[in-house]
C-alpha positions in Angstrom: 0.0 0.0 0.0 1.4 3.4 -0.9 1.7 6.2 1.7 -1.0 8.2 -0.1 -3.4 5.5 -0.9 -7.0 5.6 0.3 -8.1 3.1 3.0 -11.7 2.4 4.0 -13.2 2.1 7.5 -16.7 1.2 8.5 -19.0 3.4 10.6 -22.0 2.3 12.6 -24.0 1.7 9.4 -21.2 -0.3 7.8 -20.8 2.2 5.0 -17.1 2.5 4.0 -15.7 6.0 4.3 -12.4 7.0 2.7 -9.6 8.3 4.9 -6.8 10.2 3.1 -3.3 10.2 4.2 -1.6 13.6 4.9 0.1 15.5 2.2 3.9 15.6 1.7 5.2 19.2 2.1 8.0 20.5 0.0 9.5 23.8 1.1 11.5 25.7 -1.6 13.5 28.6 -0.1 16.2 30.8 -1.4 18.9 28.2 -1.9 17.3 25.7 0.4 15.1 22.7 0.1 13.3 20.6 2.7 10.6 18.0 3.1 8.1 17.3 5.8 5.1 15.1 6.6 3.1 14.3 9.7 4.3 11.1 11.4 3.2 10.2 14.9 6.4 8.1 15.4 8.8 10.9 14.6 10.3 13.6 16.8 7.8 16.4 17.0 5.3 14.1 15.3 6.6 15.4 12.0 9.2 13.9 9.7 11.4 16.8 8.7 14.2 16.4 6.2 16.4 19.3 5.2 18.1 18.6 1.8 21.7 19.6 1.1 21.4 21.8 -2.0 24.2 21.8 -4.5 25.4 25.3 -5.3 25.7 26.2 -9.0 22.9 23.9 -9.9 19.3 24.9 -10.5 16.7 24.2 -7.9 14.9 22.1 -10.4 17.9 19.9 -10.9 18.4 19.7 -7.1 14.8 18.5 -6.7 15.1 16.0 -9.5 18.2 14.6 -7.7 16.4 14.5 -4.4 13.7 12.2 -6.0 16.5 9.8 -6.9 18.3 9.8 -3.6 15.9 10.5 -0.7 13.8 7.5 0.4 11.2 9.8 2.0 10.2 11.1 -1.5 9.7 7.6 -2.9 6.9 6.3 -0.7 4.1 6.5 -3.2 3.0 10.1 -2.4 0.4 11.5 -4.8 -0.7 14.5 -2.8 1.7 17.4 -2.0 1.7 21.0 -0.8 4.6 23.1 -2.1 5.8 26.2 -0.3 7.6 28.7 -2.5 9.7 31.7 -1.4 9.4 34.4 -3.9 8.3 38.1 -3.8 4.5 38.5 -3.5 1.9 40.9 -4.7 -1.4 41.4 -2.8 -4.6 41.9 -4.7 -7.9 42.8 -3.0 -10.5 40.1 -3.6 -12.8 42.5 -5.4 -10.1 43.0 -8.0 -9.0 39.4 -8.3 -10.1 37.0 -11.1 -8.8 33.6 -10.3 -9.3 32.2 -13.8 -7.8 35.1 -15.6 -4.1 34.0 -15.5 -3.0 36.6 -18.1 -4.4 39.4 -16.0 -2.7 38.0 -12.9 0.6 37.7 -14.7 0.3 41.4 -15.9 -0.4 42.5 -12.3 2.6 40.6 -10.9 5.1 41.6 -13.5 4.1 45.2 -13.4 5.0 45.2 -9.7 7.9 42.7 -9.6 10.8 42.5 -12.1 13.2 39.6 -12.7 10.6 36.9 -12.9 9.3 37.4 -16.4 10.0 33.8 -17.5 8.4 32.3 -14.4 4.9 31.0 -13.9 2.6 33.3 -11.9 0.6 31.4 -9.3 -2.1 32.7 -6.9 -3.7 31.8 -3.6 -6.8 33.2 -2.1 -6.7 34.4 1.5 -10.4 34.6 2.4 -9.9 35.7 6.1 -7.9 38.7 4.8 -10.1 39.6 1.8 -7.1 39.3 -0.5 -5.4 37.1 -3.0 -1.6 36.7 -3.2 0.3 36.4 -6.5 3.7 34.9 -6.6 6.1 33.4 -9.1 7.7 29.9 -9.6 10.4 28.8 -12.0 8.8 26.9 -14.9 11.3 24.0 -14.8 10.8 23.6 -11.0 7.1 23.5 -11.3 7.4 20.9 -14.1 9.4 18.6 -11.8 6.6 18.9 -9.2 3.9 18.3 -11.8 5.7 15.2 -13.1 5.7 13.5 -9.7 2.3 14.3 -8.1 -1.4 14.2 -9.0 -2.9 16.5 -6.4 -0.8 19.7 -5.8 -1.4 22.7 -3.7 1.0 25.7 -4.0 1.4 28.5 -1.5 4.0 31.1 -0.5 6.1 30.3 2.6 4.6 33.3 4.4 1.0 32.2 3.9 0.6 30.1 7.1 2.5 32.8 9.0 0.1 35.5 7.8 -2.9 33.4 8.9 -1.5 32.6 12.3 -0.4 36.1 13.2 -3.6 37.6 11.8 -5.5 35.5 14.4 -2.9 36.5 17.0 -3.4 40.2 16.2 -6.8 40.3 17.8 -5.2 39.7 21.2 -5.3 43.0 23.2 -6.2 46.4 21.9 -2.8 47.8 20.8 -1.9 48.0 17.1 0.8 45.6 16.1 3.5 45.5 13.4 5.0 42.1 12.5 8.3 41.1 11.0 9.1 37.6 9.8 12.8 36.8 9.1 13.6 33.9 6.7 15.8 33.2 3.8 17.9 36.4 4.2 14.8 38.5 3.9 12.2 40.1 6.2 8.5 40.3 5.6 6.9 43.2 7.3 3.1 43.3 7.7 0.2 44.7 9.7 -3.5 44.0 9.8 -6.5 46.2 10.2 -9.5 43.9 11.1 -9.8 41.4 8.2 -7.4 43.1 5.8 -3.8 43.8 5.3 -2.9 47.3 6.4 0.7 46.9 5.1 2.7 44.1 3.5 6.2 44.3 2.0 9.4 42.4 1.8 13.0 43.5 2.3 16.4 41.9 1.8 18.0 41.9 5.2 21.3 40.3 6.4 22.2 42.5 9.4 20.4 43.8 12.5 20.8 47.5 11.5 19.1 46.9 8.2 16.2 45.3 9.9 15.8 48.1 12.4 16.0 50.7 9.6 13.2 49.1 7.5 11.0 48.4 10.5 11.2 51.9 11.8 10.5 53.3 8.3 7.3 51.2 8.1 6.4 52.1 11.7 6.6 55.8 10.9 4.8 55.4 7.6 1.8 53.8 9.4 1.8 56.5 12.1 2.2 54.0 14.9 2.7 55.1 18.5 6.2 54.4 19.9 4.9 54.3 23.5 1.7 52.3 23.0 1.8 50.1 19.9 3.7 46.8 19.6 6.3 45.2 17.3 6.5 41.4 17.1 9.2 39.7 15.2 9.8 36.0 14.6 12.1 33.7 12.6 15.8 33.6 12.0 17.0 37.1 13.1 20.5 38.1 11.8 21.6 39.0 15.4 18.9 38.8 18.0 20.7 40.6 20.8 21.9 43.5 18.7 18.5 43.8 17.0 16.7 44.1 20.4 19.2 46.5 21.8 18.8 48.8 18.9 15.1 48.6 18.3 14.3 49.2 21.9 16.0 52.5 21.8 13.1 53.7 19.7 10.1 51.4 20.5 8.9 50.7 24.0 7.1 47.4 23.1 9.3 45.2 20.9 9.1 41.5 21.3 10.6 38.3 19.7 8.0 35.6 19.4 9.1 32.3 20.9 7.6 29.4 18.8 7.6 27.0 21.8 5.6 29.4 23.9 3.5 30.6 20.9 2.3 27.1 20.2 2.1 26.1 23.9 5.0 23.6 23.6 3.5 21.7 20.7 5.7 18.7 19.7 6.5 20.2 16.3 8.4 23.1 17.9 10.9 20.6 19.3 12.2 19.9 15.8 15.7 21.5 15.4 15.9 24.3 12.9 12.4 23.8 11.4 11.3 27.1 9.8 8.6 29.0 11.6 6.4 29.0 8.4 6.6 25.2 8.2 5.8 24.9 11.9 2.8 27.1 11.4 1.6 25.0 8.5 2.0 21.8 10.4 0.0 23.2 13.3 -2.8 24.2 10.9 -2.9 20.8 9.2 
């Protein structure tokens, strides 16, 4: 029996009901590649496999090689969710036409350059009244399409947005969020059920992060004494960042995933990205 096969069980009326196995998750970062799947017998109840990417070789070629060498990928999976780390463009739902791929592509390429030869994908964020557009390398998408029948695509930040949006309703103070991953920082804020702000910056040092966050803070007219900054992820230098940002903002906090998820088993997995942790908690 394959990992992704359907098995049947009987209920009280002896009518078989299908039970689907979980999806395999592939996370494609900037120069990184990893795989995950729920597994009650594994540490953190999730099998997490970071893959050693060969530099100088395309990510599509790396993924093809992973299918040849990694046992985890050869267990009969047919269903997969693919997390992609590329720049995003937000579109209000009232202006989004899911079936109009040409229109979505124009929107994306008008705002983001350097991805003209990529496929533009989209995901709907109903709780935020928005859709997100993002790009994926055509060859890389072809590798995924060749190996799976049922595929869901999303940006790496999508589960983070969903989780922190729910978190934003705690308390009455306005909140600005920063998510550090893949040598970049996503900065976003919510206003009820919409994005108030959402942008991405290349960040490799603490001073860079402080500069961009304070610029957004000022742009949004947030109060340095009352409002809150919450950051999460792989900060370039946590101590230096906190020392500097607290010179300007009274309420600046680093989210601890273990406390944030009430010591959920998945948080015990070493080096698992926060976005993948958020996705597994939602699954």
